[in-house]
Backbone as XML, in Angstrom:
<?xml version="1.0"?>
<chain id="A" units="angstrom">
  <residue number="1" name="MET">
    <atom name="N" x="-19.925" y="-0.451" z="11.137"/>
    <atom name="CA" x="-18.587" y="-0.941" z="11.441"/>
    <atom name="C" x="-17.613" y="0.232" z="11.406"/>
  </residue>
  <residue number="2" name="ARG">
    <atom name="N" x="-16.808" y="0.325" z="12.415"/>
    <atom name="CA" x="-15.838" y="1.415" z="12.516"/>
    <atom name="C" x="-14.445" y="0.867" z="12.269"/>
  </residue>
  <residue number="3" name="LEU">
    <atom name="N" x="-13.718" y="1.505" z="11.348"/>
    <atom name="CA" x="-12.344" y="1.098" z="11.061"/>
    <atom name="C" x="-11.406" y="1.666" z="12.111"/>
  </residue>
  <residue number="4" name="SER">
    <atom name="N" x="-10.467" y="0.858" z="12.530"/>
    <atom name="CA" x="-9.454" y="1.376" z="13.433"/>
    <atom name="C" x="-8.505" y="2.276" z="12.639"/>
  </residue>
  <residue number="5" name="ARG">
    <atom name="N" x="-7.802" y="3.112" z="13.340"/>
    <atom name="CA" x="-6.866" y="4.023" z="12.673"/>
    <atom name="C" x="-5.777" y="3.243" z="11.934"/>
  </residue>
  <residue number="6" name="GLN">
    <atom name="N" x="-5.319" y="2.159" z="12.533"/>
    <atom name="CA" x="-4.270" y="1.348" z="11.909"/>
    <atom name="C" x="-4.758" y="0.755" z="10.586"/>
  </residue>
  <residue number="7" name="LYS">
    <atom name="N" x="-5.975" y="0.248" z="10.586"/>
    <atom name="CA" x="-6.530" y="-0.345" z="9.373"/>
    <atom name="C" x="-6.775" y="0.737" z="8.314"/>
  </residue>
  <residue number="8" name="LEU">
    <atom name="N" x="-7.251" y="1.889" z="8.725"/>
    <atom name="CA" x="-7.497" y="2.993" z="7.793"/>
    <atom name="C" x="-6.202" y="3.445" z="7.128"/>
  </residue>
  <residue number="9" name="VAL">
    <atom name="N" x="-5.160" y="3.639" z="7.920"/>
    <atom name="CA" x="-3.863" y="4.033" z="7.373"/>
    <atom name="C" x="-3.334" y="2.961" z="6.435"/>
  </residue>
  <residue number="10" name="GLY">
    <atom name="N" x="-3.498" y="1.706" z="6.804"/>
    <atom name="CA" x="-3.058" y="0.611" z="5.946"/>
    <atom name="C" x="-3.760" y="0.635" z="4.602"/>
  </residue>
  <residue number="11" name="TRP">
    <atom name="N" x="-5.082" y="0.829" z="4.601"/>
    <atom name="CA" x="-5.822" y="0.875" z="3.344"/>
    <atom name="C" x="-5.434" y="2.086" z="2.500"/>
  </residue>
  <residue number="12" name="ILE">
    <atom name="N" x="-5.171" y="3.210" z="3.147"/>
    <atom name="CA" x="-4.729" y="4.394" z="2.404"/>
    <atom name="C" x="-3.394" y="4.113" z="1.724"/>
  </residue>
  <residue number="13" name="LEU">
    <atom name="N" x="-2.463" y="3.497" z="2.450"/>
    <atom name="CA" x="-1.165" y="3.149" z="1.863"/>
    <atom name="C" x="-1.330" y="2.197" z="0.682"/>
  </residue>
  <residue number="14" name="VAL">
    <atom name="N" x="-2.193" y="1.208" z="0.829"/>
    <atom name="CA" x="-2.416" y="0.239" z="-0.243"/>
    <atom name="C" x="-2.999" y="0.931" z="-1.477"/>
  </residue>
  <residue number="15" name="VAL">
    <atom name="N" x="-4.026" y="1.743" z="-1.280"/>
    <atom name="CA" x="-4.690" y="2.391" z="-2.421"/>
    <atom name="C" x="-3.752" y="3.342" z="-3.147"/>
  </residue>
  <residue number="16" name="VAL">
    <atom name="N" x="-3.011" y="4.159" z="-2.406"/>
    <atom name="CA" x="-2.107" y="5.126" z="-3.034"/>
    <atom name="C" x="-0.981" y="4.410" z="-3.778"/>
  </residue>
  <residue number="17" name="SER">
    <atom name="N" x="-0.424" y="3.379" z="-3.176"/>
    <atom name="CA" x="0.682" y="2.683" z="-3.843"/>
    <atom name="C" x="0.204" y="1.924" z="-5.077"/>
  </residue>
  <residue number="18" name="VAL">
    <atom name="N" x="-0.967" y="1.306" z="-5.016"/>
    <atom name="CA" x="-1.500" y="0.612" z="-6.194"/>
    <atom name="C" x="-1.808" y="1.614" z="-7.303"/>
  </residue>
  <residue number="19" name="ALA">
    <atom name="N" x="-2.331" y="2.784" z="-6.942"/>
    <atom name="CA" x="-2.598" y="3.810" z="-7.950"/>
    <atom name="C" x="-1.300" y="4.264" z="-8.615"/>
  </residue>
  <residue number="20" name="TYR">
    <atom name="N" x="-0.236" y="4.461" z="-7.844"/>
    <atom name="CA" x="1.040" y="4.882" z="-8.437"/>
    <atom name="C" x="1.629" y="3.781" z="-9.309"/>
  </residue>
  <residue number="21" name="ILE">
    <atom name="N" x="1.544" y="2.535" z="-8.858"/>
    <atom name="CA" x="2.073" y="1.429" z="-9.657"/>
    <atom name="C" x="1.318" y="1.337" z="-10.980"/>
  </residue>
  <residue number="22" name="ALA">
    <atom name="N" x="-0.007" y="1.467" z="-10.938"/>
    <atom name="CA" x="-0.805" y="1.425" z="-12.172"/>
    <atom name="C" x="-0.433" y="2.583" z="-13.095"/>
  </residue>
  <residue number="23" name="TYR">
    <atom name="N" x="-0.278" y="3.784" z="-12.525"/>
    <atom name="CA" x="0.134" y="4.941" z="-13.323"/>
    <atom name="C" x="1.493" y="4.703" z="-13.965"/>
  </residue>
  <residue number="24" name="PHE">
    <atom name="N" x="2.433" y="4.238" z="-13.179"/>
    <atom name="CA" x="3.787" y="4.032" z="-13.685"/>
    <atom name="C" x="3.791" y="3.009" z="-14.820"/>
  </residue>
  <residue number="25" name="LEU">
    <atom name="N" x="3.105" y="1.902" z="-14.615"/>
    <atom name="CA" x="3.085" y="0.860" z="-15.642"/>
    <atom name="C" x="2.389" y="1.340" z="-16.913"/>
  </residue>
  <residue number="26" name="ARG">
    <atom name="N" x="1.261" y="2.013" z="-16.742"/>
    <atom name="CA" x="0.474" y="2.411" z="-17.905"/>
    <atom name="C" x="1.072" y="3.594" z="-18.642"/>
  </residue>
  <residue number="27" name="VAL">
    <atom name="N" x="1.460" y="4.627" z="-17.913"/>
    <atom name="CA" x="1.875" y="5.879" z="-18.545"/>
    <atom name="C" x="3.378" y="5.930" z="-18.812"/>
  </residue>
  <residue number="28" name="ARG">
    <atom name="N" x="4.171" y="5.465" z="-17.891"/>
    <atom name="CA" x="5.620" y="5.634" z="-18.031"/>
    <atom name="C" x="6.311" y="4.443" z="-18.677"/>
  </residue>
  <residue number="29" name="LEU">
    <atom name="N" x="5.874" y="3.230" z="-18.386"/>
    <atom name="CA" x="6.610" y="2.063" z="-18.856"/>
    <atom name="C" x="6.130" y="1.563" z="-20.214"/>
  </residue>
  <residue number="30" name="PHE">
    <atom name="N" x="4.815" y="1.526" z="-20.435"/>
    <atom name="CA" x="4.282" y="0.924" z="-21.655"/>
    <atom name="C" x="3.959" y="1.915" z="-22.764"/>
  </residue>
  <residue number="31" name="THR">
    <atom name="N" x="4.295" y="3.174" z="-22.593"/>
    <atom name="CA" x="4.095" y="4.145" z="-23.669"/>
    <atom name="C" x="5.442" y="4.732" z="-24.060"/>
  </residue>
  <residue number="32" name="PRO">
    <atom name="N" x="5.595" y="5.046" z="-25.335"/>
    <atom name="CA" x="6.864" y="5.645" z="-25.754"/>
    <atom name="C" x="7.011" y="7.045" z="-25.155"/>
  </residue>
  <residue number="33" name="GLY">
    <atom name="N" x="8.230" y="7.381" z="-24.846"/>
    <atom name="CA" x="8.492" y="8.682" z="-24.246"/>
    <atom name="C" x="9.941" y="8.783" z="-23.834"/>
  </residue>
  <residue number="34" name="PRO">
    <atom name="N" x="10.232" y="9.742" z="-22.993"/>
    <atom name="CA" x="11.620" y="9.902" z="-22.543"/>
    <atom name="C" x="12.081" y="8.694" z="-21.722"/>
  </residue>
  <residue number="35" name="ILE">
    <atom name="N" x="13.378" y="8.519" z="-21.679"/>
    <atom name="CA" x="13.975" y="7.405" z="-20.941"/>
    <atom name="C" x="13.685" y="7.566" z="-19.450"/>
  </residue>
  <residue number="36" name="LEU">
    <atom name="N" x="13.386" y="6.445" z="-18.817"/>
    <atom name="CA" x="13.121" y="6.468" z="-17.377"/>
    <atom name="C" x="14.419" y="6.716" z="-16.614"/>
  </residue>
  <residue number="37" name="GLU">
    <atom name="N" x="14.330" y="7.578" z="-15.635"/>
    <atom name="CA" x="15.504" y="7.900" z="-14.843"/>
    <atom name="C" x="15.537" y="7.055" z="-13.579"/>
  </residue>
  <residue number="38" name="ARG">
    <atom name="N" x="16.694" y="7.070" z="-12.935"/>
    <atom name="CA" x="16.894" y="6.283" z="-11.717"/>
    <atom name="C" x="15.878" y="6.672" z="-10.633"/>
  </residue>
  <residue number="39" name="LYS">
    <atom name="N" x="15.574" y="7.960" z="-10.529"/>
    <atom name="CA" x="14.632" y="8.448" z="-9.524"/>
    <atom name="C" x="13.262" y="7.781" z="-9.694"/>
  </residue>
  <residue number="40" name="GLU">
    <atom name="N" x="12.822" y="7.614" z="-10.933"/>
    <atom name="CA" x="11.522" y="7.006" z="-11.179"/>
    <atom name="C" x="11.520" y="5.517" z="-10.817"/>
  </residue>
  <residue number="41" name="TRP">
    <atom name="N" x="12.616" y="4.833" z="-11.083"/>
    <atom name="CA" x="12.713" y="3.428" z="-10.694"/>
    <atom name="C" x="12.722" y="3.288" z="-9.176"/>
  </residue>
  <residue number="42" name="VAL">
    <atom name="N" x="13.402" y="4.191" z="-8.492"/>
    <atom name="CA" x="13.429" y="4.155" z="-7.018"/>
    <atom name="C" x="12.023" y="4.394" z="-6.470"/>
  </residue>
  <residue number="43" name="GLN">
    <atom name="N" x="11.288" y="5.336" z="-7.059"/>
    <atom name="CA" x="9.910" y="5.582" z="-6.625"/>
    <atom name="C" x="9.025" y="4.370" z="-6.890"/>
  </residue>
  <residue number="44" name="PHE">
    <atom name="N" x="9.239" y="3.701" z="-8.019"/>
    <atom name="CA" x="8.462" y="2.514" z="-8.364"/>
    <atom name="C" x="8.716" y="1.395" z="-7.356"/>
  </residue>
  <residue number="45" name="ILE">
    <atom name="N" x="9.964" y="1.148" z="-7.041"/>
    <atom name="CA" x="10.309" y="0.124" z="-6.054"/>
    <atom name="C" x="9.795" y="0.528" z="-4.674"/>
  </residue>
  <residue number="46" name="GLY">
    <atom name="N" x="9.916" y="1.810" z="-4.355"/>
    <atom name="CA" x="9.398" y="2.307" z="-3.079"/>
    <atom name="C" x="7.902" y="2.117" z="-2.947"/>
  </residue>
  <residue number="47" name="SER">
    <atom name="N" x="7.185" y="2.227" z="-4.059"/>
    <atom name="CA" x="5.737" y="2.024" z="-3.995"/>
    <atom name="C" x="5.400" y="0.573" z="-3.670"/>
  </residue>
  <residue number="48" name="PHE">
    <atom name="N" x="6.229" y="-0.375" z="-4.122"/>
    <atom name="CA" x="6.009" y="-1.768" z="-3.736"/>
    <atom name="C" x="6.272" y="-1.959" z="-2.242"/>
  </residue>
  <residue number="49" name="VAL">
    <atom name="N" x="7.283" y="-1.289" z="-1.717"/>
    <atom name="CA" x="7.567" y="-1.370" z="-0.280"/>
    <atom name="C" x="6.391" y="-0.798" z="0.515"/>
  </residue>
  <residue number="50" name="ILE">
    <atom name="N" x="5.858" y="0.331" z="0.065"/>
    <atom name="CA" x="4.710" y="0.939" z="0.748"/>
    <atom name="C" x="3.487" y="0.037" z="0.645"/>
  </residue>
  <residue number="51" name="LEU">
    <atom name="N" x="3.318" y="-0.631" z="-0.492"/>
    <atom name="CA" x="2.217" y="-1.583" z="-0.647"/>
    <atom name="C" x="2.339" y="-2.706" z="0.381"/>
  </residue>
  <residue number="52" name="MET">
    <atom name="N" x="3.540" y="-3.232" z="0.556"/>
    <atom name="CA" x="3.745" y="-4.289" z="1.544"/>
    <atom name="C" x="3.483" y="-3.776" z="2.963"/>
  </residue>
  <residue number="53" name="LEU">
    <atom name="N" x="3.953" y="-2.576" z="3.275"/>
    <atom name="CA" x="3.714" y="-2.014" z="4.606"/>
    <atom name="C" x="2.226" y="-1.806" z="4.862"/>
  </residue>
  <residue number="54" name="GLY">
    <atom name="N" x="1.509" y="-1.332" z="3.857"/>
    <atom name="CA" x="0.063" y="-1.147" z="4.007"/>
    <atom name="C" x="-0.647" y="-2.466" z="4.235"/>
  </residue>
  <residue number="55" name="THR">
    <atom name="N" x="-0.237" y="-3.495" z="3.502"/>
    <atom name="CA" x="-0.832" y="-4.819" z="3.671"/>
    <atom name="C" x="-0.544" y="-5.355" z="5.069"/>
  </residue>
  <residue number="56" name="ILE">
    <atom name="N" x="0.673" y="-5.181" z="5.530"/>
    <atom name="CA" x="1.032" y="-5.621" z="6.884"/>
    <atom name="C" x="0.196" y="-4.878" z="7.914"/>
  </residue>
  <residue number="57" name="ASN">
    <atom name="N" x="0.008" y="-3.584" z="7.711"/>
    <atom name="CA" x="-0.786" y="-2.775" z="8.639"/>
    <atom name="C" x="-2.220" y="-3.284" z="8.725"/>
  </residue>
  <residue number="58" name="VAL">
    <atom name="N" x="-2.826" y="-3.558" z="7.582"/>
    <atom name="CA" x="-4.211" y="-4.037" z="7.565"/>
    <atom name="C" x="-4.313" y="-5.393" z="8.251"/>
  </residue>
  <residue number="59" name="ARG">
    <atom name="N" x="-3.369" y="-6.283" z="7.966"/>
    <atom name="CA" x="-3.418" y="-7.618" z="8.571"/>
    <atom name="C" x="-3.175" y="-7.573" z="10.076"/>
  </residue>
  <residue number="60" name="MET">
    <atom name="N" x="-2.264" y="-6.703" z="10.517"/>
    <atom name="CA" x="-2.015" y="-6.588" z="11.964"/>
    <atom name="C" x="-3.222" y="-6.012" z="12.683"/>
  </residue>
  <residue number="61" name="ALA">
    <atom name="N" x="-3.907" y="-5.068" z="12.042"/>
    <atom name="CA" x="-5.118" y="-4.510" z="12.642"/>
    <atom name="C" x="-6.195" y="-5.585" z="12.764"/>
  </residue>
  <residue number="62" name="ALA">
    <atom name="N" x="-6.299" y="-6.450" z="11.757"/>
    <atom name="CA" x="-7.284" y="-7.538" z="11.821"/>
    <atom name="C" x="-6.916" y="-8.529" z="12.926"/>
  </residue>
  <residue number="63" name="MET">
    <atom name="N" x="-5.624" y="-8.831" z="13.066"/>
    <atom name="CA" x="-5.190" y="-9.735" z="14.135"/>
    <atom name="C" x="-5.481" y="-9.132" z="15.504"/>
  </residue>
  <residue number="64" name="ARG">
    <atom name="N" x="-5.235" y="-7.847" z="15.645"/>
    <atom name="CA" x="-5.498" y="-7.174" z="16.925"/>
    <atom name="C" x="-6.991" y="-7.210" z="17.241"/>
  </residue>
  <residue number="65" name="GLU">
    <atom name="N" x="-7.822" y="-7.005" z="16.225"/>
    <atom name="CA" x="-9.268" y="-7.019" z="16.424"/>
    <atom name="C" x="-9.751" y="-8.412" z="16.831"/>
  </residue>
  <residue number="66" name="ARG">
    <atom name="N" x="-9.212" y="-9.451" z="16.178"/>
    <atom name="CA" x="-9.576" y="-10.827" z="16.546"/>
    <atom name="C" x="-9.148" y="-11.147" z="17.969"/>
  </residue>
  <residue number="67" name="ALA">
    <atom name="N" x="-7.950" y="-10.704" z="18.354"/>
    <atom name="CA" x="-7.450" y="-10.962" z="19.710"/>
    <atom name="C" x="-8.320" y="-10.234" z="20.738"/>
  </residue>
  <residue number="68" name="ARG">
    <atom name="N" x="-8.745" y="-9.045" z="20.402"/>
    <atom name="CA" x="-9.569" y="-8.265" z="21.328"/>
    <atom name="C" x="-10.944" y="-8.926" z="21.499"/>
  </residue>
  <residue number="69" name="LYS">
    <atom name="N" x="-11.512" y="-9.449" z="20.428"/>
    <atom name="CA" x="-12.814" y="-10.106" z="20.530"/>
    <atom name="C" x="-12.705" y="-11.442" z="21.256"/>
  </residue>
  <residue number="70" name="GLY">
    <atom name="N" x="-11.567" y="-12.101" z="21.152"/>
    <atom name="CA" x="-11.372" y="-13.404" z="21.784"/>
    <atom name="C" x="-11.090" y="-13.321" z="23.276"/>
  </residue>
  <residue number="71" name="SER">
    <atom name="N" x="-10.612" y="-12.181" z="23.763"/>
    <atom name="CA" x="-10.272" y="-12.075" z="25.184"/>
    <atom name="C" x="-11.522" y="-11.756" z="26.000"/>
  </residue>
  <residue number="72" name="PRO">
    <atom name="N" x="-11.727" y="-12.471" z="27.106"/>
    <atom name="CA" x="-12.898" y="-12.216" z="27.948"/>
    <atom name="C" x="-12.720" y="-10.939" z="28.770"/>
  </residue>
  <residue number="73" name="GLU">
    <atom name="N" x="-13.741" y="-10.122" z="28.762"/>
    <atom name="CA" x="-13.688" y="-8.868" z="29.572"/>
    <atom name="C" x="-14.930" y="-8.683" z="30.363"/>
  </residue>
</chain>
C-alpha cells in the first residue's frame, strides 16, 4: 500500500503535534519548575491547531481515495 503525499503529511503533522502535546503536559505542566510563559502557551495551543489540520489532511486524503476508487475509468 502506498501512502499519498497528502496522507503522509497529515500523519507527520499528527505525530509531531501529539509528541509536543505529550512533552508539554508531562515535562512543563505537571512538574515543578519555572513559570510558563505566554510563548509556551501559544505553542501549546498551536500544536492543537496543527493536530486538527493533520487530522483534516488524513481524512481528506481518505475521501479522495474513496472517490477515486468509486469513479469508473
